[in-house]
C-alpha positions as CSV (number, residue, x, y, z in Angstrom):
1,M,58.2,132.8,41.2
2,D,57.2,135.6,43.5
3,N,59.6,135.7,46.5
4,H,56.8,135.9,49.0
5,I,55.1,132.8,47.7
6,K,58.5,131.0,47.5
7,N,59.2,131.9,51.1
8,T,55.8,130.9,52.2
9,A,56.1,127.5,50.5
10,M,59.5,127.0,52.1
11,T,58.0,127.7,55.5
12,F,55.1,125.4,54.8
13,A,57.6,122.6,53.8
14,Q,59.4,123.0,57.1
15,E,56.0,122.7,58.9
16,V,55.3,119.5,57.1
17,K,58.7,118.2,58.1
18,Q,57.8,118.9,61.7
19,S,54.5,117.0,61.6
20,E,54.2,113.7,63.4
21,I,53.2,111.9,60.2
22,Y,56.4,113.0,58.4
23,Q,58.5,112.3,61.4
24,E,57.2,108.8,61.6
25,Y,57.8,108.3,57.9
26,E,61.4,109.4,58.4
27,R,61.9,107.1,61.4
28,Q,60.6,104.1,59.5
29,L,62.6,105.0,56.4
30,S,65.7,105.2,58.5
31,K,65.0,101.8,60.1
32,I,64.4,100.0,56.8
33,K,67.5,101.5,55.2
34,E,69.6,99.8,57.8
35,Q,68.9,96.6,55.9
36,P,69.8,97.5,52.3
37,E,68.7,94.1,50.8
38,L,65.3,94.3,52.4
39,Y,65.0,98.0,51.4
40,G,65.8,97.0,47.8
41,K,63.0,94.4,47.9
42,V,60.6,97.0,49.3
43,N,61.5,99.4,46.5
44,E,61.0,96.7,44.0
45,F,57.5,96.1,45.4
46,R,56.8,99.9,45.5
47,Q,57.9,100.3,41.9
48,K,55.7,97.5,40.6
49,N,52.8,98.8,42.6
50,F,53.3,102.3,41.1
51,D,53.6,100.9,37.6
52,I,50.3,98.9,37.9
53,Q,48.4,101.9,39.3
54,N,49.7,104.2,36.6
55,S,49.7,102.0,33.5
56,E,47.1,99.3,33.8
57,P,43.6,99.8,32.3
58,P,41.1,100.0,35.2
59,E,39.4,96.7,34.3
60,S,42.6,94.8,34.9
61,M,44.2,96.9,37.6
62,M,42.5,95.1,40.5
63,E,43.5,91.7,39.3
64,R,47.1,92.8,38.8
65,M,47.2,94.4,42.3
66,E,46.0,91.1,43.8
67,E,48.7,89.2,41.9
68,L,51.3,91.7,43.2
69,E,50.0,91.3,46.8
70,Q,50.3,87.5,46.5
71,E,53.7,87.7,45.0
72,Y,55.0,89.9,47.8
73,A,52.9,88.5,50.7
74,W,56.1,87.1,52.3
75,L,57.6,90.6,52.3
76,R,54.5,92.2,53.8
77,E,54.7,89.8,56.7
78,N,57.8,91.5,57.9
79,A,56.9,94.0,60.7
80,L,59.7,96.4,59.6
81,V,58.3,96.5,56.0
82,E,54.7,96.8,57.1
83,D,55.6,99.7,59.5
84,F,57.4,101.5,56.8
85,L,54.7,101.0,54.2
86,Q,52.0,102.2,56.7
87,A,54.1,105.3,57.5
88,E,54.6,106.0,53.8
89,L,50.9,105.6,53.1
90,A,50.0,108.0,55.9
91,F,52.4,110.6,54.6
92,C,51.2,110.2,51.0
93,R,47.5,110.6,52.1
94,M,48.4,113.7,54.1
95,M,50.1,115.2,51.0
96,Q,47.1,114.3,48.8
97,E,44.8,116.1,51.3
98,I,47.0,119.1,51.2
99,D,47.0,119.1,47.4
100,A,43.2,118.8,47.3
101,L,42.8,121.6,49.8
102,I,45.0,123.9,47.8
103,V,43.3,123.1,44.5
104,K,39.9,123.6,46.1
105,E,40.9,127.0,47.6
106,L,42.3,128.2,44.3
107,D,39.2,127.0,42.4
108,F,41.6,125.4,39.9
109,Q,39.6,123.8,37.2
C-alpha cells in the first residue's frame, strides 16, 4: 500500500476514535464488560443476530428476527445492555455512512 494512503488512513482512524459516537461506544463497552456474565449473554445475542442477518433467506429473516427479539426480550430490558446496543448501533451506522461515502466518491462499481 502507498505510504501516503496508509498514513492518511491511520490519521482518519484516529479521528474516528476521537468522535463522540466512538467515545460513547467505548464507554458503554467498558461498562458492560464489568459484568462478564451479562457481556457473554449480549455477545450470544449479537452472534445470533448476525447469523440470522447473514444466512437466512429474506423471506424468513423477519420471522427469525422476531423470534430472537422475543427470546432475548429479558436481556434488552436491562438498561446497561440497551445502552451498549444503542451505542454499538450508532457506531456501526456511522461506519456504514463512511463506507458508502468512500465508495460513492471513488465511483466503485
